[in-house]
C-alpha positions, 0 to 999 in steps of 0.5 A: 484597451489602453494597456493592450495598446501600449503592449502592442506599441512596445513590441519589438516588431513595432518599434523602430529602435530597440533595446534589450528588455523592450520585449519584456516590458511589452510582455509585462504590459500584456500580462497586466492587460490580461489580468485587468481584462479578466477582473473587469469582466468578472465584475461586470458579469457579477453585476449582470447576474446579481442585479436582474435586468441590468444587462438589457438596460445597459445595452439600451442605455443612451450613453452606457450602451455605446461602450459595449464595443469597448469590450470588443476593442479590448479583445482586439488588443489582446488578440493582436498581442498574441501575434507579437508575444505568443506566436513567436514563443509557441508552436504552430497551434497558436497560429491556428488559434489566432486564425479562429479568433480572428474569424469569430471576432469578425462575425461578433463585431459586425453584429455589434456594429449593426445592433448598437447602431440600430439602438442608437438610431432609435433612442429618444434621449439623444440629440445632435448636441449630445454627439461625441466621438463615442458614437463611433465606438460601435463600429470601431471593433469591427474596423480593428479586424483590419489591424488584427489581420495586419498584425497576424496575417504574416504568420498564416499560410498563404491561402489563409493569409489572403482570406484574412487580408481581404476580410481585414480590408473590408472591415477597415473600409467599412469602419473608416467610411462609417467614421467619416459619417460620424465625423461630419455629424461631430464637426456640424455639432461643434460648429453649431454648439461649440466644444463639448462640456469640459469633462467630455473633451478628453473623449474627443481623442476617440476621433484620432483612432479610426484614421490612425488604425486604418493607416496602420492596417493598410501598411501592415496588410501590404507588408503581409501580402502573400509572396506567391504568383497571383493574377495581379502579376509577378510577386515582386512587382505586386508587393512593391506597388501595394507597399507604395500605395499603402504608404502614400494612402496611409499618409493621406489618411493620417493627416486627418488624425493629426487634425483631430488630435490638434483640435482635441488637444487644444479643446482639452488644454483650454479647460485643463483646470476644470477637468476631473477624472473620468474614464474617458481620460483613457482616450488620451492613450488608446486612439493615440496608439494607432496614431503613433504606430502609423508614424513608426510604420511610415518611418520604416517604410520610407527608411527615414531616421527623422520619422522613426525618431519622432515615433520613438519620442511619441511612444515615450510620451504615450507610455508616460501618459498611460502612467499618469492616467493610471495613477489618476484612475486609482486616485479617483477610485480611492476618493470616490470620484468614480465607481460611486453612486451618482458619479458615473452614468446615472446622471451623465445625460442630464449633465450633458444637456446643461446648455451654456449661454451660447447654445441658446435654448434648453431642451425640455427633455434635459430635465428628464432623468436617465433610468438608473442602472442599479 
């Protein structure tokens, strides 16, 4: 997810200021993303085939099951980068492939959104005090249909582009509205129980993603609106109105991302000395990709050099963050801090139910171990 997001961020079409070799750097990240995705997918499939029943247990698991959507999120980055790096270098056949991938992704992620929330709503092992922004992950992939459409609709024939834009707005709207419901639960949870446990706080950055990617999608979809006469009125006037509305609405929504970013940053810095590497550290990167691309998009829409330079500096910081998290990830694997028995999801829920003194009570279910996913 994070690597594909960086590849999308570094494309020449995204950045406001370019230099020779920028597109090549983006292609390197994209190729590495394809390699990592293939290796991880192979390893997970091996696990499911070698240990019977783990696939069903994984999907129904109260914490690991939430991350089914991350596989689709990774695919969203891969598909979006096809428009940035593949279509300009290939023939029209890839435009058709992109369109097919979009509609398949649209259908599959909607099924994930409905199915995973059905399991989440019926899980007996989750309480409000367990709530983290990760509960938003099942709807996140469907929401990114809007981003995929915004990135690739401009390369499609007008009729096909219009269908993708409509579907993208529909998906983006549903994802954002469901996320708002999750935000209400998360804010209530923080008011009643305080911040999550220290090692769960990097995951708070997930909340930055939905408003950010919604802002990206709105601006991109308005820019890709087909330039032909339609029942909304003349082409130039329609597109001008759409772009103005998209830019203003994006700023309106992006402010929520800024607030969640500041809250997550303050919460994480407060316990920085207690943090040990967990996979949720990658939330430092992926949600903030949309956060940064929005700044770049708004800067180009308003033709503001200050905003564009702000987005450029944010891009540099985000690439540096990716390098830091990647090195920390490798170090944690070597030191057996993750991907080792008892270190990941096996006892995650038990640990998350350890109440601090300000929480008041201990749930009796906190002593019940979560079934191990051998």
